[in-house]
PyMOL Python script that loads the backbone (N, CA, C, O; Angstrom):
from pymol import cmd

cmd.read_pdbstr("""\
ATOM      1  N   MET A   1      33.123-114.648 -71.336  1.00  0.00           N
ATOM      2  CA  MET A   1      33.436-113.228 -71.732  1.00  0.00           C
ATOM      3  C   MET A   1      35.128-113.029 -71.627  1.00  0.00           C
ATOM      4  O   MET A   1      35.673-113.309 -70.560  1.00  0.00           O
ATOM      5  N   PRO A   2      35.786-112.624 -72.567  1.00  0.00           N
ATOM      6  CA  PRO A   2      37.310-112.364 -72.499  1.00  0.00           C
ATOM      7  C   PRO A   2      37.599-111.337 -71.534  1.00  0.00           C
ATOM      8  O   PRO A   2      36.815-110.415 -71.309  1.00  0.00           O
ATOM      9  N   PRO A   3      38.949-111.506 -70.835  1.00  0.00           N
ATOM     10  CA  PRO A   3      39.263-110.631 -70.054  1.00  0.00           C
ATOM     11  C   PRO A   3      39.346-109.160 -70.637  1.00  0.00           C
ATOM     12  O   PRO A   3      39.456-108.978 -71.849  1.00  0.00           O
ATOM     13  N   ALA A   4      39.292-108.166 -69.770  1.00  0.00           N
ATOM     14  CA  ALA A   4      39.414-106.794 -70.216  1.00  0.00           C
ATOM     15  C   ALA A   4      40.838-106.663 -70.411  1.00  0.00           C
ATOM     16  O   ALA A   4      41.712-107.158 -69.699  1.00  0.00           O
ATOM     17  N   GLY A   5      41.018-105.819 -71.630  1.00  0.00           N
ATOM     18  CA  GLY A   5      42.357-105.445 -72.043  1.00  0.00           C
ATOM     19  C   GLY A   5      43.083-104.375 -71.057  1.00  0.00           C
ATOM     20  O   GLY A   5      42.599-103.955 -70.006  1.00  0.00           O
ATOM     21  N   PRO A   6      44.105-104.088 -71.504  1.00  0.00           N
ATOM     22  CA  PRO A   6      44.856-102.940 -70.357  1.00  0.00           C
ATOM     23  C   PRO A   6      44.100-101.705 -70.375  1.00  0.00           C
ATOM     24  O   PRO A   6      43.496-101.235 -71.339  1.00  0.00           O
ATOM     25  N   SER A   7      44.203-101.208 -69.149  1.00  0.00           N
ATOM     26  CA  SER A   7      43.351 -99.789 -69.101  1.00  0.00           C
ATOM     27  C   SER A   7      44.357 -98.907 -69.529  1.00  0.00           C
ATOM     28  O   SER A   7      45.525 -99.269 -69.672  1.00  0.00           O
ATOM     29  N   SER A   8      43.881 -97.546 -69.780  1.00  0.00           N
ATOM     30  CA  SER A   8      44.607 -96.405 -70.230  1.00  0.00           C
ATOM     31  C   SER A   8      45.670 -96.137 -69.344  1.00  0.00           C
ATOM     32  O   SER A   8      46.678 -95.526 -69.697  1.00  0.00           O
ATOM     33  N   GLU A   9      45.482 -96.574 -68.197  1.00  0.00           N
ATOM     34  CA  GLU A   9      46.555 -96.203 -67.168  1.00  0.00           C
ATOM     35  C   GLU A   9      47.843 -97.409 -67.242  1.00  0.00           C
ATOM     36  O   GLU A   9      48.939 -97.276 -66.697  1.00  0.00           O
ATOM     37  N   ASP A  10      47.515 -98.284 -67.840  1.00  0.00           N
ATOM     38  CA  ASP A  10      48.504 -99.574 -67.838  1.00  0.00           C
ATOM     39  C   ASP A  10      49.028 -99.589 -69.260  1.00  0.00           C
ATOM     40  O   ASP A  10      48.367-100.242 -70.068  1.00  0.00           O
ATOM     41  N   SER A  11      50.131 -98.959 -69.691  1.00  0.00           N
ATOM     42  CA  SER A  11      50.696 -98.884 -70.876  1.00  0.00           C
ATOM     43  C   SER A  11      51.556-100.158 -71.273  1.00  0.00           C
ATOM     44  O   SER A  11      52.061-100.302 -72.386  1.00  0.00           O
ATOM     45  N   GLY A  12      51.668-101.122 -70.164  1.00  0.00           N
ATOM     46  CA  GLY A  12      52.330-102.309 -70.220  1.00  0.00           C
ATOM     47  C   GLY A  12      53.938-102.026 -70.168  1.00  0.00           C
ATOM     48  O   GLY A  12      54.755-102.906 -70.436  1.00  0.00           O
ATOM     49  N   THR A  13      54.290-100.722 -69.800  1.00  0.00           N
ATOM     50  CA  THR A  13      55.781-100.607 -69.438  1.00  0.00           C
ATOM     51  C   THR A  13      55.864-100.295 -68.093  1.00  0.00           C
ATOM     52  O   THR A  13      54.904 -99.927 -67.415  1.00  0.00           O
ATOM     53  N   ILE A  14      57.093-100.448 -67.664  1.00  0.00           N
ATOM     54  CA  ILE A  14      57.396-100.276 -66.291  1.00  0.00           C
ATOM     55  C   ILE A  14      57.928 -98.857 -66.027  1.00  0.00           C
ATOM     56  O   ILE A  14      58.981 -98.519 -66.568  1.00  0.00           O
ATOM     57  N   PRO A  15      57.300 -98.056 -65.271  1.00  0.00           N
ATOM     58  CA  PRO A  15      57.680 -96.632 -65.105  1.00  0.00           C
ATOM     59  C   PRO A  15      59.121 -96.495 -64.409  1.00  0.00           C
ATOM     60  O   PRO A  15      59.577 -97.314 -63.611  1.00  0.00           O
ATOM     61  N   PRO A  16      59.720 -95.399 -64.815  1.00  0.00           N
ATOM     62  CA  PRO A  16      61.137 -95.274 -64.327  1.00  0.00           C
ATOM     63  C   PRO A  16      60.965 -94.920 -62.715  1.00  0.00           C
ATOM     64  O   PRO A  16      60.058 -94.229 -62.251  1.00  0.00           O
ATOM     65  N   PRO A  17      61.917 -95.477 -62.047  1.00  0.00           N
ATOM     66  CA  PRO A  17      61.921 -95.523 -60.560  1.00  0.00           C
ATOM     67  C   PRO A  17      62.180 -94.119 -60.156  1.00  0.00           C
ATOM     68  O   PRO A  17      62.919 -93.415 -60.845  1.00  0.00           O
ATOM     69  N   GLU A  18      61.566 -93.635 -58.991  1.00  0.00           N
ATOM     70  CA  GLU A  18      61.706 -92.243 -58.597  1.00  0.00           C
ATOM     71  C   GLU A  18      62.793 -92.199 -57.690  1.00  0.00           C
ATOM     72  O   GLU A  18      62.910 -93.116 -56.877  1.00  0.00           O
ATOM     73  N   PRO A  19      63.782 -91.060 -57.716  1.00  0.00           N
ATOM     74  CA  PRO A  19      64.978 -91.139 -57.057  1.00  0.00           C
ATOM     75  C   PRO A  19      64.558 -90.804 -55.529  1.00  0.00           C
ATOM     76  O   PRO A  19      63.552 -90.155 -55.240  1.00  0.00           O
ATOM     77  N   ALA A  20      65.382 -91.287 -54.687  1.00  0.00           N
ATOM     78  CA  ALA A  20      65.259 -91.021 -53.129  1.00  0.00           C
ATOM     79  C   ALA A  20      65.744 -89.498 -53.096  1.00  0.00           C
ATOM     80  O   ALA A  20      66.957 -89.329 -52.968  1.00  0.00           O
ATOM     81  N   ASP A  21      65.002 -88.482 -53.187  1.00  0.00           N
ATOM     82  CA  ASP A  21      65.256 -87.091 -53.370  1.00  0.00           C
ATOM     83  C   ASP A  21      64.076 -86.297 -52.921  1.00  0.00           C
ATOM     84  O   ASP A  21      62.968 -86.590 -53.369  1.00  0.00           O
ATOM     85  N   ALA A  22      64.217 -85.328 -52.085  1.00  0.00           N
ATOM     86  CA  ALA A  22      63.225 -84.442 -51.374  1.00  0.00           C
ATOM     87  C   ALA A  22      62.908 -83.224 -52.576  1.00  0.00           C
ATOM     88  O   ALA A  22      63.695 -82.293 -52.747  1.00  0.00           O
ATOM     89  N   PRO A  23      61.784 -83.363 -53.281  1.00  0.00           N
ATOM     90  CA  PRO A  23      61.685 -82.235 -54.218  1.00  0.00           C
ATOM     91  C   PRO A  23      61.599 -80.817 -53.639  1.00  0.00           C
ATOM     92  O   PRO A  23      61.859 -79.852 -54.358  1.00  0.00           O
ATOM     93  N   ASP A  24      61.211 -80.658 -52.256  1.00  0.00           N
ATOM     94  CA  ASP A  24      61.240 -79.306 -51.605  1.00  0.00           C
ATOM     95  C   ASP A  24      62.692 -78.603 -51.602  1.00  0.00           C
ATOM     96  O   ASP A  24      62.889 -77.392 -51.506  1.00  0.00           O
ATOM     97  N   THR A  25      63.597 -79.543 -51.717  1.00  0.00           N
ATOM     98  CA  THR A  25      65.024 -78.855 -51.730  1.00  0.00           C
ATOM     99  C   THR A  25      65.496 -78.073 -52.963  1.00  0.00           C
ATOM    100  O   THR A  25      66.607 -77.547 -53.039  1.00  0.00           O
ATOM    101  N   TYR A  26      64.591 -78.042 -53.887  1.00  0.00           N
ATOM    102  CA  TYR A  26      65.019 -77.399 -55.130  1.00  0.00           C
ATOM    103  C   TYR A  26      64.449 -75.838 -55.176  1.00  0.00           C
ATOM    104  O   TYR A  26      64.892 -74.968 -55.926  1.00  0.00           O
ATOM    105  N   ALA A  27      63.459 -75.682 -54.291  1.00  0.00           N
ATOM    106  CA  ALA A  27      62.853 -74.320 -54.148  1.00  0.00           C
ATOM    107  C   ALA A  27      63.931 -73.260 -53.767  1.00  0.00           C
ATOM    108  O   ALA A  27      64.656 -73.467 -52.794  1.00  0.00           O
ATOM    109  N   GLY A  28      64.039 -72.208 -54.462  1.00  0.00           N
ATOM    110  CA  GLY A  28      65.010 -71.085 -54.117  1.00  0.00           C
ATOM    111  C   GLY A  28      66.228 -71.325 -55.212  1.00  0.00           C
ATOM    112  O   GLY A  28      67.019 -70.412 -55.449  1.00  0.00           O
ATOM    113  N   LEU A  29      66.314 -72.437 -55.776  1.00  0.00           N
ATOM    114  CA  LEU A  29      67.447 -72.535 -56.683  1.00  0.00           C
ATOM    115  C   LEU A  29      67.172 -71.886 -57.958  1.00  0.00           C
ATOM    116  O   LEU A  29      66.006 -71.760 -58.332  1.00  0.00           O
ATOM    117  N   PRO A  30      68.251 -71.422 -58.728  1.00  0.00           N
ATOM    118  CA  PRO A  30      68.015 -70.881 -60.085  1.00  0.00           C
ATOM    119  C   PRO A  30      67.554 -72.121 -60.856  1.00  0.00           C
ATOM    120  O   PRO A  30      67.995 -73.254 -60.658  1.00  0.00           O
ATOM    121  N   ALA A  31      66.598 -71.782 -61.776  1.00  0.00           N
ATOM    122  CA  ALA A  31      66.011 -72.924 -62.714  1.00  0.00           C
ATOM    123  C   ALA A  31      67.214 -73.819 -63.279  1.00  0.00           C
ATOM    124  O   ALA A  31      67.160 -75.031 -63.073  1.00  0.00           O
ATOM    125  N   ALA A  32      68.106 -73.374 -63.856  1.00  0.00           N
ATOM    126  CA  ALA A  32      69.239 -74.095 -64.682  1.00  0.00           C
ATOM    127  C   ALA A  32      69.943 -74.825 -63.732  1.00  0.00           C
ATOM    128  O   ALA A  32      70.272 -75.934 -64.154  1.00  0.00           O
ATOM    129  N   THR A  33      70.262 -74.597 -62.671  1.00  0.00           N
ATOM    130  CA  THR A  33      70.828 -75.262 -61.481  1.00  0.00           C
ATOM    131  C   THR A  33      69.901 -76.360 -60.773  1.00  0.00           C
ATOM    132  O   THR A  33      70.315 -77.464 -60.419  1.00  0.00           O
ATOM    133  N   ALA A  34      68.629 -75.913 -60.623  1.00  0.00           N
ATOM    134  CA  ALA A  34      67.821 -77.098 -60.255  1.00  0.00           C
ATOM    135  C   ALA A  34      67.542 -78.105 -61.392  1.00  0.00           C
ATOM    136  O   ALA A  34      67.563 -79.273 -61.005  1.00  0.00           O
ATOM    137  N   GLU A  35      67.320 -77.947 -62.528  1.00  0.00           N
ATOM    138  CA  GLU A  35      67.339 -78.899 -63.560  1.00  0.00           C
ATOM    139  C   GLU A  35      68.430 -79.749 -63.622  1.00  0.00           C
ATOM    140  O   GLU A  35      68.379 -80.979 -63.638  1.00  0.00           O
ATOM    141  N   ARG A  36      69.533 -78.972 -63.661  1.00  0.00           N
ATOM    142  CA  ARG A  36      70.980 -79.902 -63.648  1.00  0.00           C
ATOM    143  C   ARG A  36      70.968 -80.916 -62.467  1.00  0.00           C
ATOM    144  O   ARG A  36      71.124 -82.124 -62.640  1.00  0.00           O
ATOM    145  N   ARG A  37      70.778 -80.351 -61.290  1.00  0.00           N
ATOM    146  CA  ARG A  37      70.859 -81.129 -60.100  1.00  0.00           C
ATOM    147  C   ARG A  37      69.729 -82.232 -60.095  1.00  0.00           C
ATOM    148  O   ARG A  37      70.009 -83.302 -59.556  1.00  0.00           O
ATOM    149  N   ALA A  38      68.451 -82.060 -60.662  1.00  0.00           N
ATOM    150  CA  ALA A  38      67.563 -83.229 -60.625  1.00  0.00           C
ATOM    151  C   ALA A  38      67.841 -84.313 -61.619  1.00  0.00           C
ATOM    152  O   ALA A  38      67.546 -85.495 -61.442  1.00  0.00           O
ATOM    153  N   ARG A  39      68.497 -83.767 -62.796  1.00  0.00           N
ATOM    154  CA  ARG A  39      68.730 -84.872 -63.809  1.00  0.00           C
ATOM    155  C   ARG A  39      69.965 -85.835 -63.033  1.00  0.00           C
ATOM    156  O   ARG A  39      69.951 -87.048 -62.827  1.00  0.00           O
ATOM    157  N   ASP A  40      70.913 -84.925 -62.728  1.00  0.00           N
ATOM    158  CA  ASP A  40      72.182 -85.659 -62.031  1.00  0.00           C
ATOM    159  C   ASP A  40      71.576 -86.665 -60.951  1.00  0.00           C
ATOM    160  O   ASP A  40      72.009 -87.817 -60.977  1.00  0.00           O
ATOM    161  N   ARG A  41      70.688 -86.353 -60.080  1.00  0.00           N
ATOM    162  CA  ARG A  41      70.183 -87.139 -59.207  1.00  0.00           C
ATOM    163  C   ARG A  41      69.236 -88.371 -59.522  1.00  0.00           C
ATOM    164  O   ARG A  41      68.813 -89.168 -58.684  1.00  0.00           O
ATOM    165  N   GLY A  42      68.994 -88.378 -60.808  1.00  0.00           N
ATOM    166  CA  GLY A  42      68.188 -89.448 -61.200  1.00  0.00           C
ATOM    167  C   GLY A  42      66.772 -89.198 -61.663  1.00  0.00           C
ATOM    168  O   GLY A  42      66.108 -90.214 -61.870  1.00  0.00           O
ATOM    169  N   TRP A  43      66.216 -88.083 -61.855  1.00  0.00           N
ATOM    170  CA  TRP A  43      64.894 -87.992 -62.253  1.00  0.00           C
ATOM    171  C   TRP A  43      64.946 -88.046 -63.848  1.00  0.00           C
ATOM    172  O   TRP A  43      65.727 -87.372 -64.521  1.00  0.00           O
ATOM    173  N   ALA A  44      64.014 -88.932 -64.352  1.00  0.00           N
ATOM    174  CA  ALA A  44      63.766 -89.233 -65.639  1.00  0.00           C
ATOM    175  C   ALA A  44      63.280 -88.026 -66.605  1.00  0.00           C
ATOM    176  O   ALA A  44      63.693 -87.849 -67.751  1.00  0.00           O
ATOM    177  N   VAL A  45      62.426 -87.313 -65.999  1.00  0.00           N
ATOM    178  CA  VAL A  45      61.752 -86.050 -66.602  1.00  0.00           C
ATOM    179  C   VAL A  45      61.718 -85.018 -65.761  1.00  0.00           C
ATOM    180  O   VAL A  45      61.154 -85.092 -64.669  1.00  0.00           O
ATOM    181  N   VAL A  46      62.321 -83.959 -66.192  1.00  0.00           N
ATOM    182  CA  VAL A  46      62.228 -82.652 -65.185  1.00  0.00           C
ATOM    183  C   VAL A  46      61.460 -81.715 -66.240  1.00  0.00           C
ATOM    184  O   VAL A  46      61.769 -81.550 -67.420  1.00  0.00           O
ATOM    185  N   ARG A  47      60.406 -81.150 -65.553  1.00  0.00           N
ATOM    186  CA  ARG A  47      59.478 -80.314 -66.272  1.00  0.00           C
ATOM    187  C   ARG A  47      59.655 -78.788 -65.535  1.00  0.00           C
ATOM    188  O   ARG A  47      59.369 -78.615 -64.350  1.00  0.00           O
ATOM    189  N   LEU A  48      60.101 -77.857 -66.301  1.00  0.00           N
ATOM    190  CA  LEU A  48      60.118 -76.543 -66.021  1.00  0.00           C
ATOM    191  C   LEU A  48      58.738 -75.691 -66.431  1.00  0.00           C
ATOM    192  O   LEU A  48      58.444 -75.421 -67.596  1.00  0.00           O
ATOM    193  N   LEU A  49      58.030 -75.357 -65.385  1.00  0.00           N
ATOM    194  CA  LEU A  49      56.770 -74.654 -65.680  1.00  0.00           C
ATOM    195  C   LEU A  49      56.849 -73.243 -65.223  1.00  0.00           C
ATOM    196  O   LEU A  49      57.487 -72.840 -64.250  1.00  0.00           O
ATOM    197  N   PRO A  50      56.072 -72.488 -66.099  1.00  0.00           N
ATOM    198  CA  PRO A  50      55.955 -70.951 -65.670  1.00  0.00           C
ATOM    199  C   PRO A  50      55.052 -70.958 -64.547  1.00  0.00           C
ATOM    200  O   PRO A  50      54.201 -71.844 -64.473  1.00  0.00           O
ATOM    201  N   ALA A  51      55.174 -69.834 -63.439  1.00  0.00           N
ATOM    202  CA  ALA A  51      54.243 -70.012 -62.462  1.00  0.00           C
ATOM    203  C   ALA A  51      52.774 -69.580 -62.991  1.00  0.00           C
ATOM    204  O   ALA A  51      52.517 -68.703 -63.816  1.00  0.00           O
ATOM    205  N   GLY A  52      51.994 -70.322 -62.385  1.00  0.00           N
ATOM    206  CA  GLY A  52      50.565 -70.278 -62.577  1.00  0.00           C
ATOM    207  C   GLY A  52      50.167 -71.186 -63.928  1.00  0.00           C
ATOM    208  O   GLY A  52      48.990 -71.230 -64.284  1.00  0.00           O
ATOM    209  N   ALA A  53      51.127 -71.850 -64.603  1.00  0.00           N
ATOM    210  CA  ALA A  53      50.567 -72.707 -65.842  1.00  0.00           C
ATOM    211  C   ALA A  53      49.623 -73.758 -65.467  1.00  0.00           C
ATOM    212  O   ALA A  53      49.615 -74.348 -64.387  1.00  0.00           O
ATOM    213  N   SER A  54      48.844 -73.937 -66.430  1.00  0.00           N
ATOM    214  CA  SER A  54      47.782 -74.932 -66.243  1.00  0.00           C
ATOM    215  C   SER A  54      48.394 -76.354 -66.817  1.00  0.00           C
ATOM    216  O   SER A  54      48.774 -76.507 -67.978  1.00  0.00           O
ATOM    217  N   VAL A  55      48.416 -77.248 -65.911  1.00  0.00           N
ATOM    218  CA  VAL A  55      48.995 -78.525 -66.025  1.00  0.00           C
ATOM    219  C   VAL A  55      48.131 -79.728 -65.771  1.00  0.00           C
ATOM    220  O   VAL A  55      47.195 -79.613 -64.980  1.00  0.00           O
ATOM    221  N   THR A  56      48.349 -80.806 -66.338  1.00  0.00           N
ATOM    222  CA  THR A  56      47.350 -81.935 -65.829  1.00  0.00           C
ATOM    223  C   THR A  56      48.015 -82.457 -64.534  1.00  0.00           C
ATOM    224  O   THR A  56      49.196 -82.278 -64.235  1.00  0.00           O
ATOM    225  N   MET A  57      47.188 -83.059 -63.881  1.00  0.00           N
ATOM    226  CA  MET A  57      47.592 -83.434 -62.617  1.00  0.00           C
ATOM    227  C   MET A  57      48.016 -85.183 -62.509  1.00  0.00           C
ATOM    228  O   MET A  57      48.436 -85.712 -61.480  1.00  0.00           O
ATOM    229  N   GLU A  58      47.809 -85.834 -63.718  1.00  0.00           N
ATOM    230  CA  GLU A  58      48.155 -87.095 -63.406  1.00  0.00           C
ATOM    231  C   GLU A  58      49.513 -87.175 -63.110  1.00  0.00           C
ATOM    232  O   GLU A  58      50.341 -86.402 -63.591  1.00  0.00           O
ATOM    233  N   ARG A  59      49.845 -88.313 -62.137  1.00  0.00           N
ATOM    234  CA  ARG A  59      51.051 -88.721 -61.709  1.00  0.00           C
ATOM    235  C   ARG A  59      51.895 -89.385 -62.781  1.00  0.00           C
ATOM    236  O   ARG A  59      51.451 -90.201 -63.588  1.00  0.00           O
ATOM    237  N   GLN A  60      53.090 -88.986 -62.722  1.00  0.00           N
ATOM    238  CA  GLN A  60      53.940 -89.799 -63.635  1.00  0.00           C
ATOM    239  C   GLN A  60      55.266 -90.124 -62.791  1.00  0.00           C
ATOM    240  O   GLN A  60      56.054 -89.278 -62.367  1.00  0.00           O
ATOM    241  N   SER A  61      55.353 -91.411 -62.641  1.00  0.00           N
ATOM    242  CA  SER A  61      56.661 -91.594 -61.794  1.00  0.00           C
ATOM    243  C   SER A  61      58.028 -91.313 -62.455  1.00  0.00           C
ATOM    244  O   SER A  61      58.236 -91.485 -63.656  1.00  0.00           O
ATOM    245  N   GLY A  62      58.757 -90.955 -61.746  1.00  0.00           N
ATOM    246  CA  GLY A  62      60.047 -90.233 -62.342  1.00  0.00           C
ATOM    247  C   GLY A  62      60.271 -88.894 -62.784  1.00  0.00           C
ATOM    248  O   GLY A  62      61.338 -88.449 -63.208  1.00  0.00           O
ATOM    249  N   ARG A  63      59.100 -88.232 -62.646  1.00  0.00           N
ATOM    250  CA  ARG A  63      59.104 -86.837 -63.137  1.00  0.00           C
ATOM    251  C   ARG A  63      59.023 -85.819 -61.976  1.00  0.00           C
ATOM    252  O   ARG A  63      58.272 -85.955 -61.010  1.00  0.00           O
ATOM    253  N   LEU A  64      59.766 -84.913 -62.144  1.00  0.00           N
ATOM    254  CA  LEU A  64      59.945 -83.662 -61.244  1.00  0.00           C
ATOM    255  C   LEU A  64      59.373 -82.403 -61.958  1.00  0.00           C
ATOM    256  O   LEU A  64      59.780 -82.003 -63.049  1.00  0.00           O
ATOM    257  N   ASN A  65      58.332 -81.788 -61.185  1.00  0.00           N
ATOM    258  CA  ASN A  65      57.927 -80.562 -61.866  1.00  0.00           C
ATOM    259  C   ASN A  65      58.429 -79.318 -60.913  1.00  0.00           C
ATOM    260  O   ASN A  65      58.278 -79.231 -59.694  1.00  0.00           O
ATOM    261  N   LEU A  66      59.019 -78.450 -61.729  1.00  0.00           N
ATOM    262  CA  LEU A  66      59.598 -77.360 -61.183  1.00  0.00           C
ATOM    263  C   LEU A  66      58.887 -75.963 -61.648  1.00  0.00           C
ATOM    264  O   LEU A  66      59.047 -75.537 -62.792  1.00  0.00           O
ATOM    265  N   GLU A  67      58.127 -75.314 -60.725  1.00  0.00           N
ATOM    266  CA  GLU A  67      57.389 -74.076 -61.030  1.00  0.00           C
ATOM    267  C   GLU A  67      58.476 -72.931 -60.881  1.00  0.00           C
ATOM    268  O   GLU A  67      59.137 -72.727 -59.863  1.00  0.00           O
ATOM    269  N   VAL A  68      58.547 -72.237 -62.037  1.00  0.00           N
ATOM    270  CA  VAL A  68      59.519 -71.002 -61.984  1.00  0.00           C
ATOM    271  C   VAL A  68      59.111 -69.728 -62.308  1.00  0.00           C
ATOM    272  O   VAL A  68      58.409 -69.439 -63.277  1.00  0.00           O
ATOM    273  N   ARG A  69      59.592 -68.910 -61.425  1.00  0.00           N
ATOM    274  CA  ARG A  69      59.230 -67.341 -61.560  1.00  0.00           C
ATOM    275  C   ARG A  69      60.443 -66.670 -61.431  1.00  0.00           C
ATOM    276  O   ARG A  69      61.239 -66.828 -60.506  1.00  0.00           O
ATOM    277  N   ASP A  70      60.587 -65.795 -62.531  1.00  0.00           N
ATOM    278  CA  ASP A  70      61.803 -64.792 -62.574  1.00  0.00           C
ATOM    279  C   ASP A  70      63.151 -65.894 -62.562  1.00  0.00           C
ATOM    280  O   ASP A  70      64.178 -65.551 -61.978  1.00  0.00           O
ATOM    281  N   GLY A  71      63.078 -67.018 -63.137  1.00  0.00           N
ATOM    282  CA  GLY A  71      64.299 -67.628 -63.441  1.00  0.00           C
ATOM    283  C   GLY A  71      64.599 -68.481 -61.919  1.00  0.00           C
ATOM    284  O   GLY A  71      65.668 -69.075 -61.775  1.00  0.00           O
ATOM    285  N   VAL A  72      63.713 -68.473 -60.992  1.00  0.00           N
ATOM    286  CA  VAL A  72      64.023 -69.179 -59.657  1.00  0.00           C
ATOM    287  C   VAL A  72      62.811 -70.113 -59.496  1.00  0.00           C
ATOM    288  O   VAL A  72      61.668 -69.793 -59.823  1.00  0.00           O
ATOM    289  N   VAL A  73      63.174 -71.334 -58.946  1.00  0.00           N
ATOM    290  CA  VAL A  73      62.152 -72.354 -58.569  1.00  0.00           C
ATOM    291  C   VAL A  73      61.330 -71.835 -57.345  1.00  0.00           C
ATOM    292  O   VAL A  73      61.903 -71.391 -56.350  1.00  0.00           O
ATOM    293  N   HIS A  74      60.094 -71.897 -57.438  1.00  0.00           N
ATOM    294  CA  HIS A  74      59.351 -71.323 -56.517  1.00  0.00           C
ATOM    295  C   HIS A  74      58.506 -72.513 -55.737  1.00  0.00           C
ATOM    296  O   HIS A  74      58.162 -72.372 -54.563  1.00  0.00           O
ATOM    297  N   HIS A  75      58.225 -73.630 -56.461  1.00  0.00           N
ATOM    298  CA  HIS A  75      57.426 -74.671 -55.997  1.00  0.00           C
ATOM    299  C   HIS A  75      57.750 -75.906 -56.903  1.00  0.00           C
ATOM    300  O   HIS A  75      57.822 -75.825 -58.129  1.00  0.00           O
ATOM    301  N   CYS A  76      57.929 -77.001 -56.221  1.00  0.00           N
ATOM    302  CA  CYS A  76      58.301 -78.331 -56.966  1.00  0.00           C
ATOM    303  C   CYS A  76      57.525 -79.552 -56.274  1.00  0.00           C
ATOM    304  O   CYS A  76      57.148 -79.595 -55.103  1.00  0.00           O
ATOM    305  N   TRP A  77      57.375 -80.514 -57.242  1.00  0.00           N
ATOM    306  CA  TRP A  77      56.617 -81.609 -56.727  1.00  0.00           C
ATOM    307  C   TRP A  77      56.978 -82.878 -57.682  1.00  0.00           C
ATOM    308  O   TRP A  77      57.283 -82.767 -58.869  1.00  0.00           O
ATOM    309  N   ALA A  78      56.903 -83.948 -57.052  1.00  0.00           N
ATOM    310  CA  ALA A  78      57.194 -85.177 -58.003  1.00  0.00           C
ATOM    311  C   ALA A  78      55.841 -85.672 -58.708  1.00  0.00           C
ATOM    312  O   ALA A  78      54.720 -85.399 -58.279  1.00  0.00           O
ATOM    313  N   GLY A  79      56.046 -86.265 -59.591  1.00  0.00           N
ATOM    314  CA  GLY A  79      54.968 -86.617 -60.554  1.00  0.00           C
ATOM    315  C   GLY A  79      54.578 -86.041 -61.680  1.00  0.00           C
ATOM    316  O   GLY A  79      53.645 -86.516 -62.326  1.00  0.00           O
TER     317      GLY A  79
END
""", "prot")
cmd.dss("prot")
cmd.show_as("cartoon", "prot")
cmd.util.cbc("prot")
cmd.orient("prot")
């Protein structure tokens, strides 16, 4: 039997590295400031999400999620 092909989780590419950065430090910052800081610190993808938005929970290395309410980051997490 031939070996199984790559799984849907293995795209064959190396994911971007995750910066040595603490996502919690973005809470309380204005959204534009947090986004700029995250990019400057090396996050490959910065996702601004409205509070309560439905999002998929698959983990993506190098991505920072910022939940924004009234222009201010209230919750943030890597992946």
